[in-house]
C-alpha positions as CSV (number, residue, x, y, z in Angstrom):
1,M,2.3,-21.8,-15.3
2,M,-0.5,-19.7,-13.7
3,I,-2.7,-20.0,-10.6
4,T,-6.3,-20.0,-11.6
5,L,-9.5,-18.9,-10.0
6,Q,-10.8,-22.4,-9.8
7,Q,-7.6,-23.6,-8.1
8,L,-7.9,-20.9,-5.5
9,I,-11.6,-21.9,-4.9
10,D,-10.5,-25.5,-4.6
11,W,-7.8,-24.5,-2.1
12,L,-10.2,-22.6,0.1
13,K,-12.6,-25.5,0.1
14,K,-9.8,-27.8,1.1
15,L,-9.1,-25.6,4.0
16,D,-12.6,-26.2,5.2
17,V,-11.7,-29.9,5.3
18,V,-8.2,-29.4,6.8
19,Y,-9.3,-27.2,9.6
20,T,-12.2,-29.5,10.5
21,E,-9.8,-32.4,10.6
22,Q,-7.2,-30.5,12.6
23,K,-9.7,-28.7,14.9
24,D,-8.9,-30.7,18.0
25,F,-5.2,-30.5,17.5
26,L,-5.2,-26.7,17.0
27,S,-7.5,-26.3,20.0
28,K,-5.2,-28.5,22.2
29,L,-2.2,-26.2,21.2
30,D,-4.3,-23.2,22.0
31,S,-5.4,-24.6,25.4
32,D,-1.8,-24.8,26.5
33,I,-1.2,-21.1,26.1
34,G,-4.5,-19.4,25.1
35,D,-8.3,-19.7,25.2
36,G,-8.4,-23.2,23.7
37,D,-10.7,-22.3,20.8
38,H,-8.4,-21.7,17.9
39,G,-9.3,-25.0,16.2
40,V,-13.0,-24.5,16.6
41,N,-12.7,-20.9,15.3
42,M,-10.7,-21.9,12.2
43,A,-13.0,-24.8,11.4
44,R,-16.1,-22.6,11.8
45,G,-14.5,-19.8,9.8
46,F,-13.5,-21.8,6.8
47,S,-16.8,-23.7,6.8
48,A,-18.4,-20.2,6.5
49,V,-15.9,-19.3,3.8
50,S,-16.9,-22.4,1.7
51,A,-20.6,-21.6,2.1
52,A,-20.1,-18.0,1.2
53,I,-18.1,-18.8,-2.0
54,D,-20.9,-21.2,-3.0
55,S,-23.6,-18.5,-2.3
56,A,-21.8,-15.5,-3.9
57,S,-20.2,-17.3,-6.9
58,P,-17.4,-14.7,-7.1
59,S,-16.3,-14.1,-10.6
60,D,-12.7,-13.1,-10.1
61,I,-9.9,-13.8,-7.6
62,G,-10.2,-10.4,-6.0
63,A,-13.8,-11.0,-5.3
64,V,-13.0,-14.5,-3.9
65,F,-10.5,-13.1,-1.5
66,K,-12.9,-10.3,-0.3
67,T,-15.5,-12.9,0.3
68,V,-13.0,-14.9,2.4
69,S,-12.0,-11.8,4.3
70,M,-15.5,-10.8,5.3
71,S,-16.5,-14.4,6.2
72,L,-13.5,-14.8,8.5
73,I,-13.9,-11.5,10.2
74,K,-17.6,-12.3,10.8
75,N,-17.2,-15.9,11.9
76,V,-13.8,-16.4,13.6
77,G,-13.5,-15.3,17.2
78,G,-10.4,-13.9,19.0
79,A,-7.5,-12.3,17.2
80,S,-7.4,-14.9,14.4
81,G,-10.5,-13.6,12.5
82,P,-9.3,-10.0,12.1
83,L,-5.7,-11.2,11.3
84,Y,-6.6,-13.7,8.7
85,G,-9.4,-11.5,7.4
86,T,-6.9,-8.6,7.0
87,F,-4.5,-10.9,5.2
88,F,-7.1,-11.9,2.6
89,L,-8.4,-8.4,2.2
90,R,-5.0,-6.9,1.6
91,A,-4.1,-9.7,-0.8
92,A,-7.3,-9.1,-2.7
93,A,-6.2,-5.6,-3.8
94,D,-3.9,-7.0,-6.5
95,F,-6.4,-9.6,-7.8
96,A,-9.4,-7.4,-8.8
97,G,-10.8,-8.7,-12.1
98,K,-8.2,-11.4,-12.4
99,Q,-9.0,-15.0,-13.5
100,E,-5.5,-16.2,-13.1
101,V,-2.2,-14.9,-11.6
102,D,1.4,-15.8,-12.0
103,L,3.9,-16.6,-9.2
104,S,5.2,-13.0,-9.1
105,A,1.7,-11.6,-8.6
106,W,0.9,-14.3,-6.0
107,T,4.1,-13.4,-4.0
108,R,3.3,-9.6,-4.1
109,A,-0.2,-10.3,-2.9
110,L,1.0,-12.5,0.0
111,E,3.5,-9.8,0.9
112,K,0.7,-7.2,1.2
113,G,-1.3,-9.7,3.2
114,V,1.5,-10.4,5.6
115,A,2.2,-6.6,6.0
116,G,-1.5,-6.3,7.0
117,I,-1.0,-8.9,9.7
118,E,2.1,-7.1,11.0
119,Q,0.3,-3.8,11.0
120,L,-2.8,-5.0,12.8
121,G,-1.1,-7.4,15.2
122,K,1.9,-5.1,15.9
123,A,4.0,-8.2,16.2
124,Q,7.3,-9.2,14.6
125,K,9.3,-12.4,14.1
126,G,10.2,-14.0,17.4
127,D,7.1,-12.9,19.2
128,K,5.6,-16.4,19.0
129,T,2.7,-15.6,16.7
130,M,1.6,-16.6,13.2
131,L,4.2,-14.3,11.8
132,D,6.9,-16.8,12.8
133,A,5.5,-19.0,10.1
134,W,4.4,-16.3,7.6
135,L,7.6,-14.3,7.4
136,P,10.0,-17.2,6.7
137,A,7.5,-18.5,4.2
138,L,7.3,-15.2,2.4
139,A,11.1,-14.9,2.3
140,A,11.4,-18.4,0.9
141,L,8.8,-17.7,-1.7
142,K,10.7,-14.6,-2.9
143,E,14.0,-16.5,-3.0
144,A,12.5,-19.4,-5.0
145,E,10.5,-17.2,-7.4
146,G,12.5,-18.1,-10.4
147,N,12.1,-21.9,-9.8
148,G,8.5,-22.2,-10.8
149,I,5.3,-22.3,-8.8
150,K,5.5,-25.9,-7.5
151,E,9.0,-25.6,-6.1
152,A,8.4,-22.1,-4.8
153,L,5.3,-23.1,-2.9
154,K,7.1,-26.1,-1.5
155,S,10.0,-23.9,-0.3
156,A,7.5,-21.6,1.4
157,V,5.9,-24.6,3.2
158,D,9.2,-25.9,4.4
159,A,10.1,-22.5,5.8
160,A,6.7,-22.1,7.4
161,E,7.1,-25.6,9.1
162,E,10.5,-24.7,10.4
163,G,9.2,-21.3,11.7
164,M,6.3,-23.1,13.3
165,K,8.5,-25.5,15.1
166,N,10.9,-22.6,16.1
167,T,8.0,-21.1,18.2
168,I,8.3,-23.9,20.7
169,P,11.3,-22.5,22.7
170,L,10.1,-18.9,22.4
171,Q,8.4,-16.8,25.1
172,A,5.2,-15.2,23.8
173,K,5.2,-11.5,23.6
174,K,1.8,-10.9,22.1
175,G,-1.7,-12.0,22.7
176,R,-3.2,-14.0,25.5
177,A,-0.2,-16.3,25.6
178,S,2.0,-13.3,26.6
179,Y,0.2,-13.2,30.0
180,L,1.9,-16.6,30.8
181,G,5.4,-15.2,30.6
182,E,8.0,-17.9,30.8
183,R,5.2,-20.6,31.1
184,S,4.6,-20.0,27.4
185,I,8.0,-21.5,26.6
186,G,7.9,-25.1,25.4
187,H,4.6,-24.8,23.5
188,Q,4.0,-24.6,19.7
189,D,2.1,-21.5,18.7
190,P,-1.4,-22.4,17.4
191,G,-1.5,-19.4,14.9
192,A,1.8,-20.4,13.4
193,T,0.4,-23.9,13.1
194,S,-2.8,-22.9,11.3
195,T,-0.6,-20.7,9.0
196,F,1.5,-23.7,8.1
197,L,-1.6,-25.8,7.4
198,L,-2.9,-23.0,5.1
199,L,0.3,-22.8,3.1
200,Q,0.7,-26.6,3.0
201,S,-2.7,-26.9,1.5
202,A,-1.9,-24.1,-1.0
203,A,1.2,-26.0,-2.2
204,E,-0.9,-29.2,-2.7
205,I,-3.6,-27.5,-4.7
206,L,-1.9,-24.6,-6.5
207,G,1.3,-26.4,-7.4
């Protein structure tokens, strides 16, 4: 089974809907430990992504991901735009000219994307960032690679959800939340939450 160009476009358009629906929830999480605008930023960013895809009509998966990257960097404020933008740009490298990809190629691309987030954000697991969802999800995806796309994507979602929830007792070490010190403990990280929503939507559409 392959992941097709059209499925990926459908996934990205679904994210426009998901982040619009979850805008207030994400912003509430962010207001507890940050600027309070993560939901608004993600909704605006993926609305721009949807419009850019319609306008550009990218002809392959690499072009789609580059379009996503540029739209997010341009339209998403704070750290999230550059981080998510870098993820999609790094992932695009393996997808140039491709109309469909298998699970192995998908996993490699996500690994490059996550490495881009690590490099740009200079964060690691346990710092109470989106990486606390991304890194377990990537590990689960690799472990489940022989089980088929549907099961592997579901494993990644479950791992991301657990990682997201595990940010609650952590003290933030990066970003604006780190300024709160111990007061950041007891709050779920908004970036890890938006990452979980992204992967959950991928499992629903791509699987």
